[in-house]
C-alpha positions as CSV (number, residue, x, y, z in Angstrom):
1,M,162.8,123.5,81.2
2,S,160.4,124.3,78.5
3,Q,160.3,127.6,76.8
4,E,156.6,128.0,77.3
5,L,156.0,128.8,80.9
6,V,152.2,129.0,80.8
7,T,149.8,126.9,78.8
8,F,146.3,128.3,78.2
9,I,143.8,125.5,77.3
10,I,140.5,127.0,75.8
11,L,137.7,124.6,76.8
12,G,134.9,123.8,74.4
13,T,133.8,121.5,71.6
14,S,135.0,121.6,68.1
15,E,131.7,123.2,67.1
16,R,131.9,125.8,69.9
17,L,135.4,126.8,69.2
18,K,135.5,126.8,65.3
19,N,134.7,130.6,65.1
20,I,136.8,131.6,68.0
21,K,140.2,133.4,67.5
22,I,142.8,131.6,69.5
23,P,145.9,133.8,70.3
24,K,149.3,132.7,68.7
25,S,151.7,130.9,71.1
26,N,155.0,132.4,71.8
27,K,158.1,131.4,73.7
28,T,156.4,132.1,77.1
29,E,152.7,131.2,76.3
30,Q,151.2,128.2,74.6
31,Y,147.6,128.3,73.5
32,I,145.6,125.1,72.9
33,A,142.0,124.6,71.7
34,A,140.4,121.7,73.5
35,N,138.2,120.9,70.7
36,F,136.2,118.2,72.6
37,K,134.1,115.7,70.6
38,Q,130.4,115.5,71.7
39,N,129.5,112.5,73.8
40,K,133.2,111.5,74.3
41,N,135.3,111.1,77.3
42,I,136.1,114.7,78.2
43,V,138.1,113.8,81.2
44,A,140.5,111.6,79.1
45,D,140.8,114.4,76.6
46,I,141.6,117.0,79.4
47,D,144.3,114.7,80.9
48,S,145.8,114.2,77.6
49,L,146.0,117.9,76.8
50,V,147.6,118.7,80.2
51,S,150.1,115.9,79.8
52,S,151.1,117.3,76.3
53,A,151.2,120.9,77.5
54,K,154.6,122.4,77.6
55,G,154.0,124.9,80.4
56,N,154.6,124.6,84.0
57,V,151.3,126.3,84.8
58,I,148.1,125.3,83.1
59,V,145.1,127.6,82.7
60,F,141.7,126.4,81.8
61,L,139.8,129.2,80.1
62,P,136.2,129.4,78.9
63,P,135.7,130.2,75.2
64,S,136.2,133.8,74.2
65,S,138.1,134.8,77.3
66,I,141.7,135.7,78.1
67,P,143.6,137.0,81.2
68,N,144.9,140.7,81.0
69,T,148.6,141.4,80.7
70,K,149.3,141.9,84.3
71,T,147.6,138.5,85.1
72,K,149.7,136.8,82.5
73,E,152.8,138.2,84.1
74,V,151.6,136.8,87.6
75,L,151.1,133.5,86.0
76,K,154.5,133.5,84.4
77,K,156.1,134.3,87.7
78,I,154.2,131.4,89.3
79,A,155.6,129.1,86.5
80,M,159.2,130.4,86.9
81,I,159.2,129.8,90.6
82,D,158.0,126.3,89.7
83,I,155.9,125.7,93.0
84,S,152.7,123.8,93.4
85,A,149.9,126.4,93.3
86,W,146.3,126.8,92.1
87,G,143.6,129.2,92.0
88,W,141.0,131.0,89.8
89,F,140.1,134.4,88.5
90,K,137.5,137.0,89.9
91,F,134.3,137.5,88.3
92,N,134.0,140.3,85.9
93,E,132.4,143.3,87.8
94,K,131.3,145.1,84.6
95,R,128.9,142.3,83.7
96,N,126.3,142.4,86.5
97,D,123.0,140.6,86.5
98,F,121.0,138.4,88.7
99,I,122.4,135.0,87.6
100,K,126.0,136.4,87.8
101,N,125.4,137.6,91.4
102,I,124.1,134.1,92.4
103,K,127.1,132.5,90.8
104,K,129.4,135.0,92.5
105,I,127.9,134.3,96.0
106,S,128.1,130.6,95.3
107,S,131.7,130.7,94.3
108,Q,132.6,132.6,97.4
109,V,130.7,130.5,99.8
110,R,131.8,127.1,98.5
111,S,135.3,128.3,97.3
112,I,134.8,126.4,94.0
113,P,135.4,128.5,90.8
114,N,132.7,128.5,88.1
115,L,133.5,127.7,84.5
116,E,133.3,131.3,83.4
117,Q,135.9,132.3,86.0
118,G,138.6,129.8,84.7
119,I,141.1,128.0,86.8
120,Y,144.9,127.8,86.8
121,F,147.2,125.3,88.5
122,S,150.8,123.8,88.3
123,K,151.1,120.8,86.0
124,R,152.9,118.9,88.9
125,L,150.0,119.5,91.3
126,Y,147.4,118.3,88.6
127,F,149.1,115.0,88.3
128,S,149.9,114.5,92.0
129,V,146.1,114.5,92.7
130,G,145.3,112.1,89.9
131,G,144.1,114.5,87.2
132,M,140.7,115.8,86.4
133,G,138.5,113.2,88.1
134,E,134.8,113.6,87.3
135,C,133.5,116.4,85.0
136,G,129.8,116.8,85.9
137,S,127.7,120.0,85.8
138,S,130.3,122.0,87.7
139,P,133.5,121.0,85.8
140,F,135.8,122.5,88.4
141,K,134.2,121.0,91.5
142,E,136.1,117.7,91.6
143,L,139.3,119.3,90.5
144,A,139.0,122.0,93.3
145,K,138.2,119.3,95.9
146,R,141.3,117.3,94.8
147,F,143.6,120.4,94.9
148,Y,142.2,121.4,98.3
149,S,143.4,118.0,99.6
150,R,147.0,119.2,98.9
151,I,147.2,123.0,99.3
152,D,145.0,126.0,99.7
153,P,144.3,128.1,96.6
154,Q,146.0,131.4,95.9
155,N,144.0,134.6,96.1
156,P,141.8,135.0,93.1
157,L,143.6,136.8,90.2
158,P,141.9,139.8,88.3
159,A,138.8,138.9,86.2
160,L,139.2,137.4,82.7
161,I,138.5,139.6,79.7
162,I,135.4,138.0,78.2
163,R,134.5,138.8,74.7
164,T,131.1,137.2,74.5
165,K,128.2,136.4,76.8
166,N,128.1,132.7,75.8
167,V,130.8,131.0,77.8
168,D,129.3,127.5,77.7
169,I,131.9,124.9,76.5
170,F,129.2,122.7,74.7
């Protein structure tokens, strides 16, 4: 078993991530910047990142966000148990505006996480459903649909700590 239990992949282009501080990896957490190239096959890049990740649990994070300490501990426990699991994070309640409320309602009704919520899953589950699939305007829509075909999601974890208003990956 690998030392890294959880791999955090920060999604974004090279340009978008160049000024973002990525936390240091340690024996239980691995941090990887996606550094997508503009107009390239993002799906192939994501599949490659997930396959090379050392953790049992993979977390896709929007730029400038990170889970809190308690949430990291929950993710480590999921990884240690080594079961197929997936889910996402709640919306940050402190940031409240009209667009955020629409996204929150949409996420609850459709049960598909938005990019700014992030998503986590076991590496085994990811490859059992054939990987990422399509990556359209809602990057997690196809992935969530594939995961739903196998198992129901876990209850959403506490909101990510977001350090900027711009969470776009491009």
